[in-house]
C-alpha positions in Angstrom: -43.2 -1.9 54.9 -43.2 0.4 57.9 -40.2 0.9 60.1 -41.5 -1.3 62.9 -41.9 -4.3 60.6 -38.4 -3.8 59.2 -37.0 -3.8 62.7 -38.9 -7.0 63.5 -37.5 -8.7 60.4 -34.0 -7.6 61.2 -34.2 -9.0 64.8 -35.7 -12.3 63.6 -32.8 -12.7 61.1 -30.4 -13.1 64.0 -30.4 -16.7 65.4 -30.7 -17.0 69.1 -28.7 -19.3 71.4 -30.5 -20.8 74.3 -28.4 -21.4 77.5 -29.7 -23.2 80.5 -29.9 -21.2 83.7 -29.6 -23.9 86.4 -30.3 -21.5 89.3 -34.0 -21.3 88.8 -34.8 -23.7 86.0 -35.5 -21.0 83.5 -33.7 -20.3 80.2 -31.9 -17.1 79.2 -31.4 -16.2 75.5 -28.1 -14.7 74.3 -27.5 -13.5 70.8 -24.2 -14.1 69.0 -23.4 -10.4 69.4 -23.3 -10.8 73.2 -21.2 -14.0 73.0 -18.8 -12.3 70.6 -18.5 -9.4 73.1 -17.7 -11.8 75.9 -15.0 -13.5 73.8 -13.5 -10.1 72.9 -13.3 -9.0 76.5 -11.6 -12.3 77.4 -9.2 -12.0 74.5 -8.2 -8.5 75.5 -7.8 -9.5 79.1 -5.5 -12.4 78.1 -3.5 -10.2 75.8 -3.1 -7.6 78.6 -1.9 -10.3 81.0 0.6 -11.5 78.4 1.9 -8.0 77.9 2.2 -7.4 81.7 3.6 -10.7 82.9 4.9 -12.7 79.9 6.1 -10.2 77.3 9.8 -10.6 76.8 10.2 -8.5 73.7 13.2 -6.2 73.5 11.6 -3.8 71.0 11.8 -0.3 72.1 14.6 1.9 73.6 16.8 0.8 76.5 19.3 2.9 78.4 22.5 1.8 80.1 24.0 3.9 82.9 27.6 3.4 83.9 30.7 5.2 85.3 33.6 6.6 83.3 36.1 7.3 86.1 33.8 9.1 88.6 31.6 10.6 85.8 28.0 9.2 85.4 27.4 8.3 81.7 24.7 6.7 79.7 24.1 5.3 76.2 20.9 3.9 74.7 19.9 1.2 72.2 16.7 1.1 70.2 15.5 -2.2 68.6 12.9 -2.1 65.9 11.2 -4.4 63.4 13.1 -5.8 60.4 16.1 -6.4 62.8 17.1 -2.8 62.7 18.8 -1.3 65.8 20.3 2.1 66.7 23.1 3.0 69.1 22.6 6.4 70.8 25.8 8.0 72.2 24.8 11.5 73.2 24.0 13.4 70.1 25.5 10.6 67.9 23.2 8.0 66.5 24.5 4.9 64.6 22.4 2.5 62.6 23.0 -1.3 62.7 21.3 -4.7 62.6 20.6 -7.3 65.3 19.6 -10.9 65.6 18.1 -13.0 68.4 18.6 -16.7 69.0 18.0 -19.0 71.9 20.7 -19.7 74.4 21.2 -23.3 75.2 22.8 -22.4 78.6 19.6 -21.0 80.1 15.9 -21.5 79.5 15.1 -17.8 80.1 18.1 -16.4 78.3 18.7 -15.5 74.7 21.7 -14.4 72.6 21.7 -10.9 71.1 24.1 -10.1 68.3 24.4 -6.5 67.1 26.4 -5.5 64.0 27.5 -2.0 63.1 29.3 -1.2 59.9 32.4 1.1 59.6 32.3 1.7 63.3 35.5 3.7 63.4 34.9 5.5 60.1 38.2 4.3 58.6 37.0 1.4 56.5 36.9 -0.9 59.5 35.0 -4.1 58.9 31.7 -4.5 60.7 31.9 -4.5 64.5 29.9 -7.2 66.2 28.7 -7.1 69.8 27.4 -10.4 71.3 25.4 -10.5 74.6 23.7 -13.1 76.7 20.4 -11.4 77.8 17.4 -11.9 80.0 14.3 -9.6 80.1 13.0 -8.9 83.6 10.3 -6.8 85.2 6.7 -6.1 84.2 4.6 -3.2 83.0 4.0 -2.4 86.7 7.7 -2.1 87.4 11.0 -1.4 85.6 11.4 -3.6 82.6 15.1 -4.2 82.2 17.5 -6.4 80.2 20.3 -8.1 82.2 23.2 -8.5 79.8 26.4 -10.5 80.0 28.9 -8.9 77.7 30.5 -11.7 75.7 32.4 -9.6 73.2 33.0 -6.2 74.8 30.2 -3.9 73.9 30.9 -1.5 76.7 33.4 -3.3 78.9 36.1 -5.3 77.2 36.5 -8.8 78.8 39.5 -9.0 81.1 42.2 -11.6 80.7 42.7 -12.7 84.4 46.3 -13.4 83.7 47.0 -9.9 82.6 44.5 -7.5 84.0 44.7 -3.8 84.9 43.6 -3.4 88.5 42.6 0.3 88.1 40.5 -0.5 84.9 38.9 -3.5 86.6 38.0 -1.4 89.7 36.3 1.2 87.4 34.4 -1.5 85.5 33.3 -3.2 88.8 31.8 0.1 89.9 29.6 0.1 86.9 28.7 -3.6 86.5 28.9 -7.0 88.1 31.3 -9.6 86.7 31.4 -13.3 86.1 34.3 -15.6 85.2 34.1 -17.9 82.3 37.0 -19.8 80.6 39.6 -17.7 82.3 38.0 -14.4 81.2 36.2 -11.9 83.4 32.9 -10.9 81.6 30.8 -8.0 82.8 27.1 -8.2 83.6 25.1 -4.9 83.3 21.5 -3.8 83.1 19.7 -1.7 80.5 16.4 -0.1 81.6 13.4 0.5 79.3 13.3 4.2 78.4 10.0 5.0 76.7 10.6 8.8 77.0 14.0 8.7 75.3 14.9 11.5 72.9 18.2 12.7 71.5 19.5 15.4 73.9 20.0 18.9 72.3 21.1 22.1 73.9 19.8 25.4 72.3 22.4 28.1 72.1 21.4 31.2 73.9 21.1 34.2 71.6 21.7 32.0 68.5 22.0 33.8 65.2 20.9 32.5 61.8 22.3 32.9 58.3 19.4 32.4 56.0 21.7 31.4 53.2 22.7 28.3 55.1 19.1 26.9 55.5 18.5 23.6 53.8 20.4 20.4 53.1 24.0 20.4 51.7 25.6 17.3 50.3 29.3 16.6 49.9 29.6 14.1 47.0 32.7 11.8 46.9 34.0 9.2 44.5 32.7 6.5 47.0 29.0 7.2 47.7 29.3 5.5 51.1 31.4 8.4 52.2 28.9 11.1 51.2 28.5 13.6 54.0 25.6 16.0 54.6 24.9 19.1 56.7 21.3 20.2 57.3 20.6 23.6 58.8 17.0 24.2 60.1 15.1 27.4 60.9 14.8 26.4 64.6 18.7 26.5 64.8 19.0 22.8 65.0 21.6 21.0 62.8 22.0 17.4 61.5 25.2 16.0 60.2 25.6 12.6 58.6 28.7 10.6 57.8 28.3 7.0 56.6 26.1 5.1 59.1 26.1 7.9 61.7 24.1 11.0 62.2 24.8 13.8 64.7 22.0 16.0 66.1 22.7 19.4 67.8 22.1 23.1 67.8 23.9 25.9 66.0 24.5 29.6 65.7 25.8 31.1 62.5 26.8 34.6 61.4 29.2 36.2 59.0 31.1 33.1 57.9 31.5 31.6 61.4 29.3 28.8 62.9 29.4 27.1 66.2 27.4 23.9 66.8 27.1 21.6 69.8 26.6 17.9 70.1 25.7 16.0 73.3 28.4 13.8 74.8 28.1 10.4 76.6 28.6 12.2 80.0 25.6 14.5 79.5 27.7 17.5 78.5 27.8 19.3 75.2 30.9 19.8 73.0 31.0 23.1 71.1 32.6 22.8 67.6 33.7 25.8 65.6 33.7 25.8 61.8 34.0 28.5 59.2 32.0 28.6 56.0 31.9 30.4 52.6 29.1 30.4 50.1 29.8 31.1 46.4 27.8 30.1 43.3 25.7 27.5 45.1 28.8 25.9 46.6 29.2 25.9 50.4 32.7 25.4 51.6 32.9 24.2 55.3 36.2 24.2 57.1 36.6 22.3 60.4 40.0 21.9 62.0 41.6 23.4 58.8 40.1 20.6 56.7 37.8 22.2 54.0 35.0 20.4 52.2 32.7 21.6 49.4 28.9 21.0 49.6 26.1 21.5 47.1 22.4 21.9 47.8 20.1 18.9 47.5 16.4 18.7 47.1 16.2 15.2 48.6 14.7 15.8 52.0 15.8 12.4 53.2 19.4 12.9 52.1 20.5 13.8 55.6 19.5 10.6 57.4 20.1 7.5 55.3 17.4 5.8 57.2 18.7 6.8 60.6 16.0 8.0 63.0 
């Protein structure tokens, strides 16, 4: 069999579909490949339209801007699959969980419940934030989530019978408010933030103590209190405690280390600690509170699943 006959057999094996051409009385022949391509193009077009005009998903990172006194501040929230969420407060990241459910009070609204464990780091039971939300905007404009704070995520609801005028004035500068059942609830907007990254501030002229490089673990009787310090060659640092991780930059030399962590107002707090390394034990002293750490080979020990 020569190549030309093989090509002929291959073509003949594909059934043809005859479609009437009413413009001139003739018939055009389309193969299933052409029809499949047309269906694919239509499907992609419909999916794109859904993503632009109908997509109400909250997955991704969203940033809330607000005033603290006269200071501009911001915090961000990330929602992922498997109902995992993250609260970004400057250089502090906290892991939690979230649930969505329909809101019977509005066809386009839904209820968002976020739960964070040990929020105050003192064995506090889980803290739950409950919001009434609506996703607005399209891919051509700012996507945003309008949120009514039902439980005090950022702004505690005010009891109208005993409200602090100064505090209310500050909150009103950051958000709208609605009254419900004698309580003033605040409505604010979170904007989609596709470029969000945890802010860091490299320290000019930073020094590095090679003996510190790596991940150090403080083991406690209660594993949920295990604490880690991770020192990297690019002079960045990660510190974990329970369900929280801090990201920043450091400089270390001759038993003294300074590291900084971004704050909610956009500034960076410098924290001083001293350290001493003996027999593979690293003693870190912050605010006159010493703690002993040992090296760990577990490269994931520093994050506990926190991104």
